[in-house]
C-alpha positions in Angstrom: 11.7 27.5 14.9 15.4 28.5 14.8 18.3 26.3 15.6 17.6 22.6 16.1 14.9 20.5 17.5 13.1 21.5 20.7 14.9 21.0 23.9 13.1 18.5 26.1 15.8 18.2 28.8 14.9 18.2 32.4 15.2 21.7 33.8 15.7 22.0 37.5 14.2 24.9 39.4 17.6 26.4 40.3 19.1 27.3 36.9 18.7 27.5 33.2 18.6 24.3 31.1 21.1 25.7 28.7 24.5 26.2 30.4 25.2 29.2 28.2 22.3 31.0 29.8 24.0 30.7 33.2 26.6 33.2 32.1 23.9 35.9 32.1 21.9 34.7 35.0 22.4 37.3 37.8 22.0 34.7 40.6 24.7 32.4 39.1 27.1 35.3 38.3 26.6 36.8 41.8 27.4 33.4 43.4 30.6 33.0 41.3 31.8 36.6 41.8 31.1 36.4 45.6 33.0 33.1 45.8 36.0 34.6 44.0 35.9 37.6 46.2 35.6 35.4 49.3 38.7 33.4 48.3 40.6 36.7 47.7 39.5 38.0 51.1 40.5 34.8 52.8 43.9 35.0 51.3 44.3 38.6 52.4 43.1 37.9 55.9 45.5 35.0 56.2 48.4 37.2 55.1 47.4 39.9 57.6 47.3 37.2 60.4 50.8 36.1 59.4 52.1 39.6 59.5 52.9 39.6 55.8 50.4 42.3 55.0 49.6 45.5 56.9 46.2 45.3 58.8 45.1 48.6 57.1 44.5 46.5 54.0 41.4 45.2 55.7 39.7 48.6 55.4 40.4 48.6 51.7 39.0 45.0 51.6 35.8 46.2 53.1 35.5 49.0 50.6 36.2 46.6 47.8 33.6 44.2 48.9 31.0 47.1 49.1 31.9 48.0 45.5 31.4 44.5 44.4 28.0 44.3 46.1 26.9 47.7 44.8 27.9 46.8 41.2 26.3 43.4 41.5 23.0 45.0 42.5 23.2 47.5 39.6 24.1 44.9 37.0 21.4 42.5 38.2 18.7 45.1 38.2 18.1 44.6 34.5 17.6 40.8 34.9 20.7 39.6 33.1 24.5 40.1 33.2 26.3 41.3 30.1 29.9 40.2 29.3 31.0 43.8 30.1 29.2 43.7 33.5 31.0 40.4 34.3 34.4 41.8 33.3 33.8 44.9 35.4 32.9 42.7 38.4 35.9 40.5 37.9 38.1 43.7 37.8 36.9 44.4 41.3 37.9 41.0 42.5 41.4 41.5 40.9 41.6 44.8 42.8 40.9 42.9 46.0 43.6 40.4 45.1 46.0 43.3 44.4 45.7 44.5 48.0 48.0 41.7 49.1 50.9 43.2 47.1 49.8 46.8 47.7 50.0 46.5 51.5 52.8 43.9 51.7 55.2 44.3 54.6 58.9 44.4 53.8 61.1 41.5 55.1 62.4 43.7 58.0 58.9 44.2 59.3 58.2 47.7 57.9 55.3 48.3 55.7 56.1 49.1 52.1 53.1 50.5 50.2 53.3 49.6 46.6 51.3 51.4 44.0 
């Protein structure tokens, strides 16, 4: 037996007993990545409604969300998420966040595309 004494903690049916295992659990990682992407999307939609961001950013948002879902499926297929998988997924979320600056309108109402 490696490590310490056996672990007799209660394990619920929804997640691993060891919190370190949650970092590789595809269901947990997918929930966290989707929540981050949802927050980024909500922020972007708010800015579009306020006129601060060009509405064409929403098409890029949809494409970004599709990439997140595709990569989540691919990463989850092996049954666990590696740190590199998670970093890649978080990069997609940062790209979604970056749309707010990329499609920001200038103060005079004209669109200024920043790249």
